[in-house]
One Martini backbone bead per residue (centre of mass of N, CA, C, O) as a GRO file, in nm:
protein
   93
    1VAL     BB    1   0.059   0.062  -0.021
    2ALA     BB    2   0.297   0.255   0.003
    3ALA     BB    3   0.394   0.225  -0.288
    4LEU     BB    4   0.131   0.331  -0.419
    5GLN     BB    5   0.135   0.608  -0.282
    6ASP     BB    6   0.404   0.697  -0.399
    7GLU     BB    7   0.318   0.671  -0.695
    8LYS     BB    8   0.081   0.864  -0.677
    9ASN     BB    9   0.244   1.113  -0.587
   10SER     BB   10   0.429   1.113  -0.832
   11LEU     BB   11   0.202   1.149  -1.046
   12ILE     BB   12   0.089   1.411  -0.935
   13SER     BB   13   0.348   1.572  -0.963
   14GLU     BB   14   0.384   1.528  -1.268
   15ASN     BB   15   0.112   1.651  -1.349
   16GLU     BB   16   0.172   1.936  -1.242
   17ILE     BB   17   0.417   1.990  -1.417
   18MET     BB   18   0.272   1.954  -1.690
   19ASN     BB   19   0.060   2.177  -1.644
   20ASP     BB   20   0.264   2.407  -1.617
   21ARG     BB   21   0.388   2.373  -1.900
   22LEU     BB   22   0.125   2.419  -2.052
   23GLU     BB   23   0.073   2.705  -1.949
   24GLN     BB   24   0.335   2.825  -2.061
   25LEU     BB   25   0.269   2.768  -2.356
   26ASP     BB   26   0.008   2.927  -2.365
   27ASP     BB   27   0.140   3.196  -2.282
   28SER     BB   28   0.342   3.210  -2.524
   29LEU     BB   29   0.108   3.242  -2.736
   30ASP     BB   30  -0.017   3.509  -2.616
   31ASP     BB   31   0.266   3.622  -2.655
   32PRO     BB   32   0.380   3.805  -2.933
   33ASN     BB   33   0.707   3.810  -2.849
   34THR     BB   34   0.750   3.529  -2.890
   35MET     BB   35   0.883   3.289  -3.089
   36VAL     BB   36   0.649   3.090  -3.090
   37ALA     BB   37   0.429   3.293  -3.166
   38LYS     BB   38   0.552   3.391  -3.427
   39LYS     BB   39   0.555   3.116  -3.567
   40TYR     BB   40   0.256   3.057  -3.539
   41PHE     BB   41   0.146   3.311  -3.690
   42SER     BB   42   0.304   3.259  -3.947
   43ALA     BB   43   0.179   2.983  -4.009
   44GLN     BB   44  -0.113   3.080  -4.012
   45LEU     BB   45  -0.079   3.281  -4.244
   46GLN     BB   46   0.027   3.080  -4.451
   47LEU     BB   47  -0.222   2.900  -4.449
   48GLU     BB   48  -0.424   3.114  -4.546
   49GLN     BB   49  -0.279   3.175  -4.813
   50LEU     BB   50  -0.294   2.883  -4.923
   51GLN     BB   51  -0.601   2.863  -4.919
   52GLU     BB   52  -0.651   3.095  -5.114
   53GLU     BB   53  -0.483   2.981  -5.346
   54ASN     BB   54  -0.643   2.720  -5.373
   55PHE     BB   55  -0.914   2.850  -5.438
   56ARG     BB   56  -0.818   2.999  -5.691
   57LEU     BB   57  -0.722   2.745  -5.845
   58GLU     BB   58  -0.992   2.597  -5.845
   59ALA     BB   59  -1.145   2.811  -6.005
   60ALA     BB   60  -0.960   2.804  -6.253
   61LYS     BB   61  -1.003   2.506  -6.317
   62ASP     BB   62  -1.306   2.528  -6.369
   63ASP     BB   63  -1.285   2.730  -6.599
   64TYR     BB   64  -1.107   2.550  -6.785
   65ARG     BB   65  -1.303   2.315  -6.805
   66VAL     BB   66  -1.532   2.468  -6.941
   67HIS     BB   67  -1.366   2.567  -7.182
   68CYS     BB   68  -1.287   2.285  -7.282
   69GLU     BB   69  -1.574   2.185  -7.336
   70ASP     BB   70  -1.638   2.399  -7.548
   71LEU     BB   71  -1.408   2.323  -7.744
   72GLU     BB   72  -1.502   2.032  -7.791
   73LYS     BB   73  -1.773   2.107  -7.918
   74GLN     BB   74  -1.657   2.272  -8.150
   75LEU     BB   75  -1.490   2.045  -8.272
   76ILE     BB   76  -1.723   1.858  -8.340
   77GLU     BB   77  -1.875   2.056  -8.521
   78LEU     BB   78  -1.638   2.102  -8.722
   79GLN     BB   79  -1.613   1.807  -8.808
   80HIS     BB   80  -1.895   1.782  -8.924
   81ARG     BB   81  -1.870   2.016  -9.123
   82ASN     BB   82  -1.630   1.899  -9.275
   83ASN     BB   83  -1.770   1.640  -9.367
   84GLU     BB   84  -1.991   1.781  -9.529
   85LEU     BB   85  -1.803   1.942  -9.719
   86THR     BB   86  -1.655   1.697  -9.831
   87SER     BB   87  -1.905   1.558  -9.952
   88LEU     BB   88  -1.983   1.797 -10.135
   89ALA     BB   89  -1.719   1.808 -10.293
   90GLU     BB   90  -1.745   1.519 -10.409
   91GLU     BB   91  -2.014   1.568 -10.556
   92SER     BB   92  -1.910   1.798 -10.737
   93ARG     BB   93  -1.699   1.611 -10.886
   0.00000   0.00000   0.00000
């Protein structure tokens, strides 16, 4: 029982130390002057910029896809028209 109580006290002590360290880390993120906070906010800004860039590129991709589909339709129409004109030219000969 004594050994278990010692282990329990040791774990409680370790838990308190870890909670203190966690609070210090939280505090360092709240203070914009610390290096950790600067890196965190820089990474967060970079993430937001990349998300905006990704959104812009996705929109451009969709626009190009629609444009490509239109061009494919035009190509098919022009091929049919070419075939019609070719057959008319052969009939004329």
